[in-house]
C-alpha positions in Angstrom: 57.3 -20.7 -5.9 53.5 -20.4 -5.9 53.2 -23.5 -3.7 55.6 -22.1 -1.1 53.8 -18.7 -1.0 50.5 -20.5 -0.7 51.7 -22.4 2.3 52.8 -19.2 4.0 49.5 -17.6 3.3 47.7 -20.4 5.1 49.3 -19.6 8.4 46.7 -18.3 10.8 47.7 -15.8 13.5 45.2 -17.0 16.1 41.9 -18.6 16.7 38.8 -16.7 18.0 36.8 -18.2 20.8 33.5 -19.8 19.8 34.6 -20.9 16.3 37.5 -22.3 14.4 40.3 -20.2 12.9 39.2 -21.1 9.4 35.7 -19.5 9.8 36.6 -16.7 12.3 36.2 -13.9 9.7 33.7 -15.6 7.4 30.4 -13.7 7.1 27.5 -16.2 7.2 24.9 -16.0 4.4 21.8 -17.9 3.2 22.2 -21.6 2.4 25.2 -21.9 4.8 24.9 -24.8 7.2 25.9 -24.1 10.8 27.1 -26.5 13.4 26.0 -25.4 16.9 27.4 -27.1 19.9 26.1 -26.4 23.4 28.2 -28.2 26.1 26.2 -30.9 27.9 23.1 -30.0 26.0 22.7 -32.4 23.0 19.1 -31.3 22.4 20.4 -27.8 21.7 23.3 -29.0 19.5 23.2 -29.9 15.8 23.3 -28.6 12.3 21.1 -25.7 11.2 20.6 -24.4 7.7 20.4 -20.7 7.2 17.3 -20.1 5.1 16.8 -17.5 2.3 15.6 -14.8 4.8 19.0 -15.1 6.6 17.6 -16.8 9.7 17.4 -20.3 11.1 15.1 -22.0 13.5 16.5 -22.9 16.9 15.0 -24.7 19.9 13.4 -22.5 22.5 14.5 -19.3 20.7 12.6 -19.6 17.5 14.0 -17.7 14.5 17.6 -16.5 14.9 19.3 -14.0 12.6 22.5 -15.4 11.1 23.2 -13.7 7.7 25.5 -10.8 7.7 27.5 -11.7 10.9 30.2 -14.2 11.7 30.0 -17.5 13.5 31.6 -15.9 16.5 28.8 -13.3 16.6 26.1 -16.1 16.3 27.7 -18.1 19.2 27.7 -15.0 21.4 24.1 -14.2 20.5 23.0 -17.8 21.3 24.9 -17.7 24.6 23.2 -14.5 25.6 19.7 -15.6 24.7 20.1 -19.1 26.3 21.4 -17.5 29.5 18.3 -15.3 29.7 16.0 -17.9 31.4 17.0 -21.2 29.8 20.5 -22.2 30.8 23.0 -21.2 33.5 26.3 -20.1 32.0 25.9 -21.9 28.7 29.0 -22.8 26.7 28.3 -22.4 23.0 30.4 -22.8 19.9 29.3 -22.2 16.3 31.1 -23.4 13.1 30.2 -23.2 9.5 29.7 -26.9 8.5 28.9 -26.2 4.8 29.9 -23.1 2.9 27.2 -22.3 0.3 26.4 -18.6 0.3 29.6 -16.9 -0.8 31.9 -17.5 -3.8 34.4 -15.9 -6.1 35.2 -16.5 -9.8 38.6 -17.3 -11.1 38.9 -16.7 -14.9 41.4 -16.3 -17.6 44.7 -18.1 -17.8 44.2 -20.7 -15.1 44.0 -24.4 -15.5 40.4 -24.8 -14.1 38.5 -21.6 -14.4 35.1 -21.3 -12.7 33.2 -20.4 -9.6 34.7 -21.4 -6.2 33.0 -21.3 -2.8 34.7 -19.2 -0.1 35.6 -21.3 3.0 36.5 -18.6 5.5 38.8 -15.8 4.5 40.3 -16.7 1.1 43.3 -14.9 -0.3 44.4 -14.4 -3.9 47.0 -17.2 -3.9 44.5 -19.7 -2.3 41.9 -18.9 -5.0 44.5 -19.4 -7.8 45.6 -22.7 -6.2 41.9 -23.9 -6.2 41.8 -23.1 -9.9 44.9 -25.2 -10.5 47.3 -22.2 -10.6 48.1 -20.1 -13.7 49.0 -21.5 -17.1 52.2 -21.1 -18.9 50.5 -18.4 -21.1 49.6 -16.2 -18.1 51.1 -12.8 -17.6 52.7 -11.5 -14.4 49.7 -9.3 -13.5 46.4 -10.4 -12.0 43.2 -8.3 -12.0 40.7 -8.5 -9.1 37.3 -7.1 -10.0 35.2 -5.9 -7.1 31.5 -5.5 -8.0 30.0 -2.3 -6.7 26.6 -3.8 -6.2 25.3 -7.1 -4.8 27.3 -10.1 -5.8 26.3 -11.5 -9.2 25.8 -15.1 -10.4 28.3 -14.5 -13.2 31.9 -13.2 -13.3 32.7 -9.6 -13.9 34.7 -8.6 -17.0 37.7 -6.2 -17.1 35.6 -3.7 -19.1 32.7 -3.6 -16.7 31.8 -0.1 -15.6 30.2 -1.4 -12.3 33.3 -3.1 -11.0 36.4 -1.6 -9.4 39.7 -3.1 -10.6 42.6 -3.9 -8.3 45.9 -4.8 -10.1 48.3 -7.3 -8.4 51.7 -8.1 -9.7 52.5 -11.7 -9.0 56.2 -11.0 -9.3 55.9 -8.8 -6.2 54.5 -11.7 -4.2 57.2 -14.0 -5.5 59.8 -11.5 -4.3 58.3 -11.7 -0.7 55.7 -8.9 -0.7 53.0 -11.0 0.9 50.9 -7.9 1.5 50.0 -8.2 -2.1 48.3 -11.5 -1.4 45.1 -9.7 -0.7 41.9 -11.3 0.7 38.9 -11.9 -1.6 35.3 -11.1 -0.9 31.9 -12.5 -2.0 31.3 -11.8 -5.7 34.9 -10.9 -6.6 36.4 -12.0 -9.9 40.0 -12.9 -10.3 41.1 -12.5 -13.9 44.4 -13.7 -15.1 45.2 -12.1 -18.5 47.3 -13.8 -21.2 50.9 -12.6 -21.2 51.8 -9.8 -23.6 54.5 -11.1 -25.9 57.1 -9.8 -28.4 59.2 -11.4 -31.0 63.0 -11.3 -31.5 64.4 -12.3 -34.9 67.6 -11.8 -36.9 71.1 -12.4 -35.6 70.4 -13.6 -32.1 71.1 -17.0 -30.5 67.5 -18.0 -29.7 65.0 -16.1 -31.9 61.3 -16.5 -31.0 58.4 -15.2 -28.9 59.0 -14.1 -25.3 56.8 -12.8 -22.5 57.0 -9.0 -22.1 57.8 -7.7 -18.6 56.9 -4.2 -17.5 59.3 -1.5 -18.7 61.5 -4.0 -20.5 64.2 -2.4 -22.7 65.4 -3.5 -26.1 68.7 -4.6 -24.5 66.8 -6.8 -22.0 64.7 -8.3 -24.8 67.8 -9.2 -26.8 69.3 -10.7 -23.7 66.2 -12.9 -23.2 66.9 -14.2 -26.8 70.4 -15.2 -25.8 72.1 -12.1 -27.0 73.5 -11.2 -30.4 75.6 -13.7 -32.4 79.1 -13.1 -33.7 77.6 -11.8 -37.0 75.0 -9.6 -35.3 75.2 -6.0 -34.1 73.3 -4.5 -31.1 73.8 -1.1 -32.8 71.7 -2.2 -35.8 68.4 -3.0 -34.2 65.1 -2.3 -35.9 61.6 -2.6 -34.5 58.4 -3.4 -36.4 55.3 -2.2 -34.5 51.6 -2.1 -35.3 50.0 1.3 -34.4 46.3 1.9 -35.1 46.3 -1.1 -37.4 49.2 0.4 -39.4 52.6 -1.2 -39.6 55.6 1.0 -38.9 59.4 0.3 -38.8 62.1 2.3 -37.1 65.6 2.0 -35.8 65.8 1.4 -32.0 68.2 2.3 -29.2 69.0 -0.3 -26.6 67.3 1.8 -24.0 63.9 2.0 -25.8 60.9 0.4 -24.1 59.5 -2.6 -25.8 55.8 -2.6 -26.6 53.4 -5.6 -26.8 53.5 -7.2 -30.2 56.8 -5.7 -31.2 59.1 -7.5 -33.5 62.8 -6.8 -32.7 65.1 -7.5 -35.6 68.8 -7.6 -34.9 70.6 -7.0 -38.2 74.0 -8.2 -39.4 76.9 -6.1 -38.4 78.7 -4.1 -41.1 82.2 -5.5 -41.8 
């Protein structure tokens, strides 16, 4: 399912003039390498590295500001300046040849956690795919942490006070809500938490640990465990729960909501 959704997310609506669709919305930064092409002017064409001050040196024009704008903006700026006394109706295109300035972190329950360079506008699913997709232990919710200050050289953590948290339910994306496949920005951290689990024991067909879904009821939990056996009774269900480091046990109704770490015990029916 993730591969299918990723393919859909890679579809691009259109291509802006002066650059490729892949870099149309990418904001250039220091250390990026630009590929400038001026039609029929090889001496003005080539690769130019954006330096730490956000500028690059260009023939005739000297220092040109590049950081903070897109490749389309740079192409238009070069065209305007070259037309002012250097060339007649210059045709200029600018692409990002090497992406080096912007990145995101993908952490948690993914196969290859780490820092990944942004190549144009990257969405959540594309970032997860770069990290090898989620592991079997991953939950259905993903946290995107947006730093409030300048991008850091290390990932944000869910408890950081200086980061805004956006919660995305991957099940929504799987059901076709591609609006939840949000774009990522420089410095963002995608954190995939480990799935919350519960345990079903007693007179059920498949006792064991299961992944907890939001608002799951006791009846749904028992169904995941294969349902009660002939000797079991869904009217004799008991839950063991840890609250404030203290263990408590109580009888449960089938409509009760299961909590993380619950142990659901289906007892034998009374003959």
